[in-house]
N, C-alpha and C positions, 0 to 999 in steps of 0.2 A: 504494500500500500504506500503510495506516495502522496503527500499533501503538499501541494504547490503553495508558494507564498501568496498567489492571487486568491486562493480560497480564504486564507487568513485575512487578507486585506479586504475582501468582499464582506466578510463577517464584521470586521471592525467598522467599515463604512456604513453598513446597515445599522449598527449600534449607534454610531455618531448621528445618523440622520433621524433617529427617534427623539422627538422633543419631549423627553422625559428625564426627570431627575430621580435619584434614589435616595431615600432618607433612612438613616440608621434607626431613628425613632419608629418610623412606620414599619420597618422590618421586624423590630423587636416586639411591637404591639401585636403582631399576628399570632405568635405562639405564647400560650399562657406561661410556659416554662421560662421564657425570656423576658416577660413583662417586668419582672423584679429588677432587671438590669436598667430599666428606664430611670429608676431613682438615682442611679450613679451618673447619669448624663446631665450633670449640672456644673455650674461655675465653681462650686466648692471643690469638687474632685479634680477638675482640670486646673484649678488654681494652685494645686500642689506643685504642678510643673510650670505654670505660667501665672504667678501671683497678680500680674497686671490685669488679668481678666476679671478678677473679683473687684479690684479697685475701679475698673472702668464700667463694668456692667452690674455689679452688686453681687451679694452672696445668694447662694441657692437658686440661681436662675437656670432654667432649662436650656440646654444646648443640643444641637443636632449636627450630625455630619452628613452633608449632602454631596452626592456624587453625580456628575453629569458630563457627558462628552458632547452634548449638543451646543453648537455655537450660538444658536438662537437664544438659549437660556442664559448664557454667560456674557455675550457680547455687550449688552447694555450695562453690565457691572464693571467693564474695563474701559473707562473713559479714554485713557491716554494710550491704550495698547491695541495693536492690531491682532485679531484672532487669526492664528495661522492654521495650516493643515488643509483639510478637505474643503 
């Protein structure tokens, strides 16, 4: 079996063209076993590594990790940068 790089590039391109972002909070809410982890996604916990987060945003504020490869979703957040790639 040979997997050509074009197959991988095609998959990545399809993934990039989906105007969807993925949220760690949303993923954890799906399974009752992982819902307990939601309590750990806050500024207090991340503040142990980055204390300035607690100073800037306050204590015990919810945080989320968002992942997206869609240029449409991130281009408006990058005022002075050009979105590269596809």
